[in-house]
Steps between C-alpha positions, in 0.01 A plus 500: 500500500810375678810696416708323239211275383427521129143608417290242323161594356202282615399209275167525326220317678341169379526128565825320446547314178489157676143574616397599147646178364311288748173675416560438125577128567184462707290654223649269246428191712137619554455543127631150423269339767199693356578385146530130611167518687321664215628248243398186694315259267120527519472127543646514850171611651213253445196643311183544705160421357423873479801547265391235258284561195141370515465138401853402614366316799166320490208587719527236773128486548452400131822309448617326819689241291439121474735207493472125441567365852559157361820598323838485680855602417590189299166484325507857353829431322381182329408479133241225535175698541177460307239773448244544777353740746728465680741294288557126569809284466540257207581735211807653343442870573628744753259596770466846353398377155262242642326754720455784247147532370419871561197578287405830345184491712713471815723781397197716427368431851835604650505830315139562599547445871797745486293759312717491191378458148671212324697664212518165311845603359671162538650594836675808382359727775413250772581148603239307695773360725507220757602637839660164579617382154396163364871403478508518883171319573261793463139423406347623170199645685353850532625535860856474371462746206518878459566746218868605514638777283742401225560856380580676831855576606686315767314226686276386216404156373830454326690548827269243676563250218875529565447439870283200434772345276761580769297336777425192287875456446565542874239234582580246224851568379693746714825629348829391666547660836133608530299323772176345378178679586213289634189508284282630787752784555475609135122481501467706819745767374290546182170476672592755768688772306660415172674841480678437831588152367645658188721729702621200701557238231592740210728724695765463228414574140666170395262305726194593297611604151251633249345265252521570126261773387478671835 
């Protein structure tokens, strides 16, 4: 020690307080980022076929879909159809009402080819659904039908009904600000993958609100 210099004991070891503060701030930021990532909505990532309950998507070999190729955009929105297979002009019905004639025998055949026993419970468990709906020019034939669950959670028959109504509106009477969807585009979206179509056209809950009783 230099003569005349006052003795000062050594300071205890350890990092300076500024370093400790920086470490604590970094930890806090990491926790916030982890919380945000963990709480991202599940709908952000599209569902794969493996994640969907059985019956959500039809077997494409059995139900490739079928449309009336003679119906165009303006035709499908008209209310001047008469019953037929497919419907014909000259009546006062929508295309959907004029085309609907699904018999119990046809429904039984659809259940049978899918290996499901028809519960005959007035559609409580299953809906023999049109892949391309009649309202959008789908045919009422076996190639366009499959048993779709009404009781399953998530992407069930009720969800598809909401999508069909949304697409019909976009084809025939789009809301202000929404571009019209060509009939062929709506048909292809449903025929290819209706769940992916739901995620696209029903991205907002207000786009495809639930019907009464759902």
